[in-house]
C-alpha positions as CSV (number, residue, x, y, z in Angstrom):
1,M,-7.1,5.4,14.5
2,I,-9.2,4.1,11.6
3,P,-10.4,6.2,8.7
4,Y,-13.8,5.5,7.3
5,R,-14.5,8.4,4.9
6,D,-12.9,11.4,3.4
7,L,-14.7,14.6,2.5
8,N,-13.1,15.0,-0.9
9,P,-15.3,14.5,-3.9
10,T,-13.9,13.3,-7.3
11,Q,-14.8,14.4,-10.8
12,T,-14.3,11.0,-12.5
13,T,-15.2,7.4,-11.8
14,P,-12.3,5.6,-10.0
15,I,-12.3,2.6,-12.3
16,V,-8.8,1.5,-11.5
17,T,-9.3,1.8,-7.8
18,W,-12.4,-0.4,-8.0
19,L,-10.6,-2.9,-10.2
20,L,-7.6,-3.1,-7.8
21,V,-10.0,-3.7,-4.9
22,A,-11.9,-6.4,-6.8
23,T,-8.6,-8.0,-7.9
24,N,-7.3,-8.2,-4.4
25,V,-10.5,-9.7,-3.1
26,G,-10.6,-12.2,-6.0
27,V,-7.0,-13.3,-5.4
28,F,-7.7,-13.7,-1.7
29,V,-10.6,-16.0,-2.5
30,L,-8.3,-18.0,-4.6
31,Q,-5.8,-18.2,-1.7
32,L,-8.5,-19.6,0.5
33,L,-9.4,-22.2,-2.1
34,S,-5.8,-23.1,-2.8
35,R,-4.8,-23.4,0.9
36,D,-1.8,-21.1,0.7
37,G,-0.7,-22.5,-2.7
38,L,-0.3,-19.0,-4.0
39,M,2.2,-18.0,-1.3
40,A,4.9,-19.0,-3.8
41,F,4.1,-15.7,-5.4
42,G,5.1,-13.7,-2.3
43,A,8.3,-11.7,-2.5
44,T,10.9,-13.7,-0.6
45,P,14.1,-11.5,-0.2
46,A,16.6,-14.3,-0.4
47,Y,14.9,-15.8,-3.5
48,V,14.5,-12.5,-5.3
49,L,18.2,-11.5,-4.8
50,A,19.3,-15.0,-5.9
51,A,17.2,-14.6,-9.0
52,L,18.7,-11.2,-9.7
53,W,22.3,-12.5,-9.9
54,H,21.7,-16.0,-11.2
55,G,19.1,-18.7,-11.8
56,P,15.6,-18.4,-13.1
57,K,14.2,-14.9,-13.2
58,W,10.6,-15.7,-12.3
59,P,11.0,-14.7,-8.6
60,L,11.5,-11.1,-9.9
61,L,7.8,-11.2,-10.8
62,T,6.9,-11.6,-7.2
63,L,7.8,-7.9,-6.6
64,V,4.4,-7.3,-8.2
65,T,2.4,-10.4,-7.5
66,S,3.1,-10.2,-3.8
67,A,1.1,-7.0,-3.7
68,F,-2.1,-8.9,-4.5
69,L,-1.7,-11.6,-1.8
70,H,-2.7,-11.1,1.9
71,G,-2.1,-12.9,5.1
72,G,-5.7,-13.0,6.3
73,F,-9.1,-11.3,6.2
74,T,-8.1,-8.5,8.6
75,H,-5.0,-7.8,6.5
76,L,-7.1,-7.6,3.4
77,F,-9.9,-5.5,4.9
78,F,-7.8,-2.7,6.2
79,N,-5.6,-2.5,3.1
80,M,-8.7,-2.3,0.9
81,L,-10.4,0.2,3.3
82,F,-7.4,2.6,2.9
83,L,-7.3,2.0,-0.9
84,W,-11.0,2.6,-1.2
85,I,-10.8,5.9,0.8
86,F,-7.7,7.4,-0.6
87,G,-7.2,5.8,-4.0
88,D,-10.1,7.5,-5.8
89,N,-8.8,11.0,-5.3
90,V,-5.3,10.2,-6.3
91,E,-6.6,8.4,-9.4
92,D,-8.8,11.4,-10.2
93,R,-5.8,13.7,-10.1
94,M,-3.3,11.4,-12.0
95,G,-5.7,9.9,-14.5
96,H,-6.6,6.2,-14.8
97,L,-3.6,4.8,-16.7
98,R,-1.1,6.9,-14.9
99,F,-2.5,5.8,-11.6
100,L,-2.3,2.2,-12.5
101,G,1.3,2.6,-13.5
102,F,2.0,4.5,-10.3
103,Y,0.4,1.8,-8.2
104,L,2.3,-1.1,-9.8
105,T,5.6,0.8,-9.7
106,A,5.0,1.6,-6.0
107,A,4.4,-2.1,-5.3
108,V,7.9,-2.9,-6.7
109,I,9.6,0.1,-4.9
110,A,8.0,-1.0,-1.6
111,A,9.1,-4.6,-2.1
112,V,12.6,-3.4,-2.9
113,G,12.6,-1.3,0.3
114,H,11.8,-4.3,2.4
115,I,14.4,-6.6,0.6
116,A,17.1,-3.9,1.1
117,M,16.5,-4.1,4.9
118,A,16.2,-7.9,5.1
119,P,18.2,-9.3,2.1
120,A,18.7,-12.8,3.5
121,S,15.2,-13.3,4.9
122,P,13.5,-16.6,3.8
123,V,10.1,-15.1,4.8
124,P,7.8,-14.2,1.9
125,M,6.4,-10.6,2.0
126,V,2.7,-10.3,0.9
127,G,0.2,-7.5,0.9
128,A,-0.8,-4.4,-0.9
129,S,0.3,-2.2,2.0
130,G,3.5,-0.9,0.3
131,A,1.6,0.2,-2.9
132,I,-1.2,1.7,-0.8
133,S,1.4,3.5,1.3
134,A,2.4,5.3,-1.9
135,V,-1.2,6.3,-2.5
136,L,-1.2,7.7,1.0
137,G,2.0,9.6,0.4
138,A,0.6,11.0,-2.8
139,Y,-2.7,12.0,-1.1
140,M,-0.8,13.9,1.6
141,V,0.9,16.0,-1.1
142,L,-2.2,16.5,-3.3
143,F,-4.9,17.0,-0.8
144,P,-3.3,18.0,2.5
145,T,-6.3,19.8,4.0
146,A,-8.9,17.3,2.9
147,R,-11.0,16.2,5.9
148,I,-10.7,12.6,7.0
149,K,-13.4,11.1,9.2
150,T,-11.6,9.0,11.7
151,L,-12.5,6.6,14.5
152,F,-10.3,6.8,17.6
153,L,-10.6,3.8,19.9
154,I,-9.6,4.5,23.4
155,I,-10.1,1.5,25.6
156,I,-13.9,1.0,25.2
157,I,-14.6,4.6,24.1
158,I,-15.1,5.3,20.4
159,Q,-14.7,8.9,19.3
160,T,-15.3,10.2,15.8
161,V,-13.3,13.2,14.7
162,E,-12.4,15.0,11.4
163,L,-8.7,15.4,10.8
164,P,-6.9,17.2,8.0
165,A,-5.2,14.7,5.7
166,F,-1.7,16.0,6.5
167,V,-2.4,15.3,10.3
168,F,-3.9,11.9,9.8
169,L,-1.3,10.7,7.3
170,G,1.5,12.4,9.3
171,I,0.6,10.4,12.3
172,W,0.2,7.2,10.2
173,I,3.7,7.4,8.7
174,A,5.2,8.4,12.1
175,I,3.7,5.2,13.5
176,Q,5.3,3.2,10.7
177,M,8.7,4.7,11.3
178,I,8.5,4.1,15.0
179,D,7.5,0.5,14.6
180,A,10.3,-0.1,12.0
181,M,12.9,1.2,14.5
182,Y,11.8,-1.5,17.1
183,S,11.2,-4.4,14.8
184,D,13.4,-7.1,13.1
185,P,12.9,-6.9,9.3
186,N,14.0,-10.5,9.0
187,A,11.3,-11.9,11.3
188,P,7.7,-12.7,10.3
189,G,5.4,-9.8,10.8
190,V,4.7,-6.4,9.2
191,A,7.0,-5.2,6.5
192,W,7.4,-1.7,7.9
193,Y,10.1,-0.7,5.5
194,A,7.8,-1.5,2.5
195,H,5.3,1.0,4.0
196,I,8.0,3.6,4.4
197,G,9.5,3.1,1.0
198,G,6.1,3.2,-0.6
199,F,5.0,6.3,1.2
200,A,8.3,8.1,0.3
201,F,7.8,7.2,-3.4
202,G,4.3,8.4,-3.5
203,F,5.0,11.6,-1.6
204,L,7.8,12.6,-4.0
205,M,6.0,11.5,-7.2
206,A,2.9,13.4,-6.4
207,F,4.5,16.8,-6.7
208,R,4.4,16.6,-10.5
209,Y,0.6,16.4,-10.3
210,R,0.1,19.0,-7.6
211,R,-1.0,21.8,-10.0
212,K,-2.5,20.0,-12.9
213,K,-5.1,17.3,-13.7
214,T,-4.8,14.6,-16.3
215,R,-7.6,12.4,-17.6
216,L,-5.9,9.5,-19.3
């Protein structure tokens, strides 16, 4: 189930969404050039908790920096695809500066959600998925009936359908929750609880913007 477009026009230019996409792509290029040297900026639960209680505080910054690192091209591509499709409308409703603050806060909340479920893990968490999950949660509240053009891949058959946002995103978050139930948060892999935590944050925060528009 892959979205490739939403039928939901905006009234403003999504400057912040474009900048976030550009920043993620730029950082990924630096990752390739540094040969994983930037992975020290991933959020490692054990190091973050150690920094919280004692020692140098710089690992706390990884709660944000981890959201701009990715584990590979496919990881980056799908994250940016979702941000490109859903971010512009949420930014349009919240306003540019509020959306940026929302996104960065969501990155921290999502990382904390993962750390809470795997506090002793030595595996660094990277990726914008948690923050983008918050964007999806907000989109579900703000634009539940917006049509999402979606590709369904069934074996070798590709079917294009239009789904209401609440159906598409409802299926998406259900998949995250099911996968979280059957995975070990301490093992390398997808940080499902970061997705769930980010989505919940975005879903709840969006209610304050449901009936009004801001342009800051």
